[in-house]
C-alpha positions as CSV (number, residue, x, y, z in Angstrom):
1,M,38.5,-5.1,10.4
2,S,38.1,-7.5,13.3
3,N,37.3,-11.1,12.5
4,D,34.7,-10.9,15.2
5,S,32.6,-8.5,13.1
6,P,29.4,-10.0,11.9
7,A,28.9,-10.5,8.2
8,P,26.8,-7.8,6.4
9,W,24.0,-10.3,5.7
10,R,23.9,-11.3,9.3
11,R,23.6,-7.6,10.4
12,H,20.9,-7.1,7.8
13,L,19.0,-10.1,9.1
14,S,19.4,-8.9,12.7
15,R,18.0,-5.5,11.8
16,A,15.1,-7.0,9.9
17,A,14.3,-9.4,12.8
18,F,14.4,-6.5,15.2
19,D,12.1,-4.3,13.0
20,Y,9.6,-7.1,12.5
21,G,9.6,-7.9,16.1
22,A,9.0,-4.3,17.1
23,L,6.1,-4.0,14.7
24,L,4.6,-7.3,15.9
25,A,5.0,-6.1,19.5
26,V,3.1,-2.9,18.7
27,L,0.4,-4.8,16.9
28,I,-0.1,-7.2,19.8
29,G,0.1,-4.4,22.3
30,L,-2.7,-2.5,20.5
31,I,-4.9,-5.7,20.3
32,V,-4.4,-6.4,24.0
33,A,-5.0,-2.8,25.0
34,F,-8.3,-2.6,23.0
35,E,-9.4,-6.0,24.3
36,L,-8.9,-4.8,28.0
37,I,-10.5,-1.4,27.4
38,I,-13.5,-2.7,25.6
39,W,-14.0,-5.5,28.0
40,R,-14.0,-3.2,31.0
41,R,-16.4,-0.7,29.3
42,S,-18.9,-3.1,27.8
43,G,-18.1,-6.6,28.8
44,Q,-17.6,-7.5,25.1
45,H,-14.5,-8.8,23.4
46,F,-12.5,-6.8,20.8
47,V,-11.0,-9.9,19.1
48,T,-13.8,-12.0,17.7
49,L,-14.1,-14.3,14.7
50,S,-16.5,-11.8,13.1
51,M,-14.0,-8.9,13.6
52,L,-11.2,-11.0,12.0
53,R,-13.4,-11.9,9.0
54,I,-14.4,-8.3,8.5
55,N,-10.9,-7.0,8.6
56,A,-9.6,-9.9,6.4
57,A,-12.2,-8.8,3.8
58,Q,-11.6,-5.0,4.1
59,I,-7.8,-4.7,4.2
60,P,-6.7,-6.4,0.9
61,D,-7.1,-3.2,-1.2
62,S,-5.0,-1.3,1.4
63,V,-2.3,-4.0,1.4
64,L,-2.1,-4.1,-2.4
65,V,-1.7,-0.3,-2.7
66,A,0.9,-0.3,0.2
67,V,3.0,-2.9,-1.7
68,G,3.3,-0.5,-4.7
69,M,3.8,2.5,-2.5
70,T,6.7,0.7,-0.7
71,Y,8.6,0.3,-3.9
72,V,8.0,4.0,-4.9
73,L,9.2,5.3,-1.5
74,I,12.2,3.1,-1.5
75,L,13.0,4.4,-5.0
76,G,13.0,7.9,-3.4
77,G,9.7,9.0,-5.0
78,I,6.1,9.3,-3.9
79,D,2.8,8.5,-5.6
80,L,-0.1,10.7,-4.6
81,S,-2.4,9.4,-7.4
82,V,-3.1,5.8,-6.2
83,G,-6.5,6.6,-4.7
84,S,-7.7,8.4,-7.9
85,V,-6.2,5.7,-10.1
86,L,-8.1,3.1,-8.0
87,A,-11.3,5.0,-8.4
88,L,-10.8,5.4,-12.2
89,S,-10.0,1.7,-12.6
90,G,-13.1,0.8,-10.7
91,A,-15.2,3.2,-12.7
92,V,-13.9,1.6,-16.0
93,L,-14.7,-1.8,-14.6
94,G,-18.2,-0.7,-13.6
95,V,-18.9,0.9,-17.0
96,C,-17.7,-2.1,-18.9
97,L,-20.0,-4.5,-16.8
98,A,-23.0,-2.3,-16.1
99,K,-23.3,-0.4,-19.3
100,G,-21.1,-2.1,-21.9
101,K,-22.2,-5.6,-20.9
102,F,-18.6,-6.8,-21.4
103,P,-17.6,-10.3,-20.3
104,L,-16.0,-10.3,-16.9
105,P,-12.5,-11.3,-18.1
106,L,-12.5,-8.5,-20.7
107,A,-13.7,-5.9,-18.1
108,I,-10.9,-7.0,-15.7
109,V,-8.3,-6.5,-18.5
110,A,-9.7,-3.0,-19.1
111,C,-9.6,-2.3,-15.4
112,L,-6.0,-3.4,-15.0
113,G,-5.0,-1.7,-18.2
114,V,-6.1,1.7,-16.8
115,G,-3.9,1.3,-13.7
116,L,-1.0,0.2,-15.8
117,A,-1.4,3.2,-18.2
118,C,-1.7,5.7,-15.4
119,G,1.5,4.3,-13.8
120,A,3.3,4.5,-17.1
121,V,2.3,8.1,-17.6
122,N,3.5,8.9,-14.1
123,G,6.8,7.1,-14.7
124,L,7.4,8.6,-18.1
125,L,6.8,12.2,-17.0
126,A,9.0,11.7,-13.9
127,V,11.8,10.1,-16.0
128,Q,11.7,11.9,-19.3
129,W,11.6,15.4,-17.9
130,R,13.1,14.6,-14.4
131,L,10.0,16.1,-12.8
132,P,9.5,15.6,-9.1
133,S,7.2,12.6,-8.6
134,F,5.2,14.7,-6.1
135,I,4.2,17.1,-8.8
136,V,3.6,14.5,-11.5
137,T,1.4,12.3,-9.3
138,L,-0.4,15.3,-7.8
139,G,-1.5,16.2,-11.3
140,M,-2.5,12.5,-12.0
141,L,-4.5,12.6,-8.8
142,E,-6.7,15.3,-10.2
143,M,-6.8,14.0,-13.8
144,A,-7.7,10.4,-12.8
145,R,-10.4,11.6,-10.4
146,G,-11.9,13.9,-13.0
147,A,-11.8,11.0,-15.5
148,A,-13.6,8.8,-13.0
149,F,-16.4,11.4,-12.7
150,L,-16.6,11.7,-16.5
151,V,-16.7,7.9,-17.1
152,T,-19.5,7.3,-14.6
153,R,-21.2,10.7,-15.2
154,M,-20.8,11.3,-11.5
155,E,-23.1,8.3,-10.6
156,T,-22.4,5.2,-8.6
157,L,-22.7,2.2,-10.8
158,Y,-24.2,-0.8,-9.1
159,I,-22.8,-4.0,-10.7
160,G,-24.0,-6.8,-8.4
161,S,-23.5,-10.4,-9.4
162,P,-20.9,-10.1,-12.1
163,V,-18.2,-9.2,-9.6
164,A,-19.7,-10.6,-6.4
165,G,-18.0,-13.9,-6.9
166,V,-14.6,-12.4,-6.5
167,A,-15.5,-11.1,-3.0
168,K,-17.4,-14.3,-2.0
169,A,-14.6,-16.7,-3.0
170,S,-12.7,-18.2,-0.1
171,V,-10.2,-20.9,0.7
172,L,-10.8,-22.8,4.0
173,G,-12.9,-19.8,5.2
174,V,-10.2,-17.2,4.3
175,P,-11.3,-14.6,1.7
176,L,-9.6,-15.1,-1.6
177,S,-8.9,-11.4,-1.8
178,F,-6.9,-11.6,1.5
179,L,-4.9,-14.5,0.1
180,I,-4.2,-12.5,-3.1
181,A,-2.9,-9.6,-0.9
182,V,-0.7,-11.9,1.1
183,A,0.7,-13.4,-2.1
184,A,1.4,-9.9,-3.4
185,V,3.3,-9.1,-0.1
186,A,5.3,-12.3,-0.4
187,A,6.2,-11.8,-4.1
188,G,7.0,-8.1,-3.5
189,Q,9.3,-8.9,-0.6
190,F,11.0,-11.7,-2.6
191,V,11.6,-9.4,-5.6
192,L,12.9,-6.6,-3.4
193,A,15.3,-8.7,-1.4
194,R,16.3,-11.5,-3.7
195,T,16.4,-10.1,-7.3
196,V,18.6,-7.8,-9.3
197,F,15.7,-5.5,-9.9
198,G,15.0,-5.2,-6.2
199,R,18.7,-4.3,-5.6
200,Y,18.5,-1.7,-8.3
201,V,15.4,-0.1,-6.7
202,V,17.2,0.1,-3.3
203,A,20.4,1.4,-4.9
204,I,18.6,4.1,-6.9
205,G,16.8,5.3,-3.8
206,T,20.1,5.4,-1.9
207,N,22.2,7.2,-4.5
208,E,20.8,7.5,-8.1
209,E,23.9,9.3,-9.4
210,A,26.2,6.6,-8.2
211,V,24.0,4.0,-10.0
212,R,24.2,6.1,-13.2
213,L,28.0,6.4,-12.9
214,S,28.3,2.7,-12.5
215,G,26.8,2.2,-15.9
216,I,23.3,1.3,-15.0
217,D,20.4,3.3,-16.5
218,P,17.9,4.0,-13.7
219,R,15.2,5.2,-16.0
220,P,13.7,1.7,-16.9
221,V,13.7,0.7,-13.2
222,K,11.9,3.9,-12.2
223,L,9.3,3.5,-15.0
224,A,8.7,-0.1,-14.0
225,V,8.2,0.8,-10.3
226,F,5.6,3.5,-11.2
227,M,3.8,1.1,-13.6
228,L,3.8,-1.6,-10.8
229,C,2.2,0.9,-8.4
230,G,-0.5,1.8,-10.9
231,L,-1.2,-1.9,-11.7
232,L,-1.5,-2.8,-8.0
233,A,-3.9,0.2,-7.5
234,S,-6.1,-1.3,-10.3
235,V,-6.0,-4.7,-8.7
236,A,-7.1,-3.0,-5.5
237,A,-9.9,-1.4,-7.5
238,L,-11.1,-4.9,-8.6
239,V,-11.0,-6.2,-5.0
240,Q,-12.8,-3.1,-3.6
241,T,-15.4,-3.0,-6.4
242,S,-16.2,-6.7,-5.9
243,R,-16.6,-6.2,-2.2
244,L,-19.0,-3.2,-2.6
245,R,-20.6,-4.6,-5.8
246,A,-20.5,-1.0,-7.1
247,A,-18.2,1.4,-8.8
248,D,-18.1,4.8,-7.0
249,P,-16.2,7.7,-8.6
250,N,-15.7,9.1,-5.1
251,A,-14.1,5.8,-3.9
252,A,-10.7,5.8,-2.3
253,S,-10.6,9.5,-1.5
254,G,-7.6,10.1,0.6
255,F,-6.5,6.5,0.1
256,E,-3.0,7.6,-0.9
257,L,-2.5,9.1,2.6
258,Q,-3.5,5.8,4.2
259,A,-1.0,3.9,2.0
260,I,1.8,6.3,2.8
261,A,0.9,6.1,6.5
262,A,1.0,2.3,6.5
263,V,4.4,2.3,4.7
264,V,5.9,4.9,7.0
265,I,4.7,3.1,10.1
266,G,6.3,0.0,8.6
267,G,9.6,1.8,8.7
268,T,10.2,2.5,5.0
269,S,12.4,5.7,4.8
270,L,10.8,8.8,3.2
271,M,14.3,9.6,2.0
272,G,14.5,6.4,-0.1
273,G,16.9,3.5,-0.1
274,R,15.4,1.4,2.7
275,G,12.2,-0.4,3.3
276,S,10.3,-3.7,3.5
277,V,7.1,-4.9,2.0
278,V,6.5,-7.2,4.9
279,A,6.9,-4.3,7.3
280,S,4.4,-2.3,5.3
281,F,2.0,-5.2,5.7
282,F,2.4,-4.8,9.4
283,G,1.8,-1.1,9.0
284,V,-1.6,-1.8,7.3
285,L,-2.5,-4.2,10.1
286,I,-1.7,-1.6,12.8
287,I,-3.8,1.0,11.1
288,A,-6.7,-1.5,10.7
289,V,-6.5,-2.5,14.3
290,L,-6.4,1.2,15.4
291,G,-9.5,1.9,13.2
292,A,-11.4,-1.1,14.4
293,G,-10.6,-0.4,18.1
294,M,-11.6,3.2,18.0
295,T,-14.8,2.4,16.1
296,Q,-15.8,-0.1,18.8
297,L,-15.0,2.6,21.4
298,G,-17.3,5.0,19.6
299,A,-14.6,7.4,18.6
300,Q,-15.6,10.0,16.0
301,E,-13.9,10.4,12.6
302,T,-12.0,13.5,13.8
303,T,-10.6,11.6,16.7
304,K,-9.5,8.7,14.4
305,R,-7.7,11.1,12.2
306,L,-6.0,12.8,15.1
307,V,-4.7,9.5,16.4
308,T,-3.6,8.2,13.0
309,G,-1.8,11.5,12.3
310,G,0.0,11.2,15.6
311,V,1.1,7.7,14.9
312,I,2.5,8.8,11.5
313,I,4.5,11.6,13.1
314,A,5.8,9.2,15.7
315,A,6.8,6.7,13.0
316,A,8.6,9.5,11.1
317,I,10.5,10.5,14.3
318,A,11.4,6.9,14.9
319,D,12.7,6.7,11.3
320,Y,14.9,9.8,11.9
321,Y,16.5,8.2,15.0
322,R,16.9,4.9,13.2
323,R,18.8,6.5,10.4
324,R,21.0,8.3,12.9
325,M,21.8,5.1,14.7
326,A,22.5,3.3,11.4
327,K,24.9,6.2,10.4
328,A,26.6,6.1,13.8
329,G,27.0,2.3,13.5
330,Q,28.7,2.7,10.1
331,E,31.1,5.2,11.4
């Protein structure tokens, strides 16, 4: 090998910087495009303080779920149950506060416990019987949604003041929920990139059999990842329920697809072994800007879904060519 070849960590940093730069460019390009289009149509601005505050309050639940989904996809799995787990966790929180009159801390523990338990069931089934995570979490999607309807008796539970403080809290004008989401992104990226556990997650997603032959048992790691995903879904339920001041058993319907879309747009490989929590955060922002811009343009829900679907397909195609280029570079 030539002495002029860059060290592996330098190549990794260069690729990461390029990926982040590309995502940032897409995000800025979308903002500028919507600003120009909306200004020419109505004379109003797209980027306003009000719009920033609304998005800062609305995206934390999406960010939290995307962090967990990033880990699952890097592991080589998928979790289709996060939306239903979110709804069930919120339903348990609502029942504890509205009907059980539980103290808020105890209700929060119950809410988080539901997400952790659902994630544990997903992980145990996938690990113990080596079932495809697609099938396992598809079953949990139906079970958790059904349980949410049973717990709430198919009614929306209005909670009000007990959880309103979580949504109202802010630091220097920035919603506390948004800061919690950013902290989750920072912690998730640190664990993924700088800890042994994170390296195991990437290694298992790259080649699980090689990890097993090297003497490392991948089962505890896979179980922990699914539990983490379930826990973050329940934290997202707490954030969403506090914002809406109500627990709706129909909440987060299709949320799993939004999370997968954000993670794929962020560049995480659907084949496993590669991804970034920070890049997934950019993916959430891109989807949020797309949604906000099309809403201001008066686009219908069908148009939004068409555009979002097109973006997901484009991201998947970009991932295909990225993997081809990386493989060619290794050869």
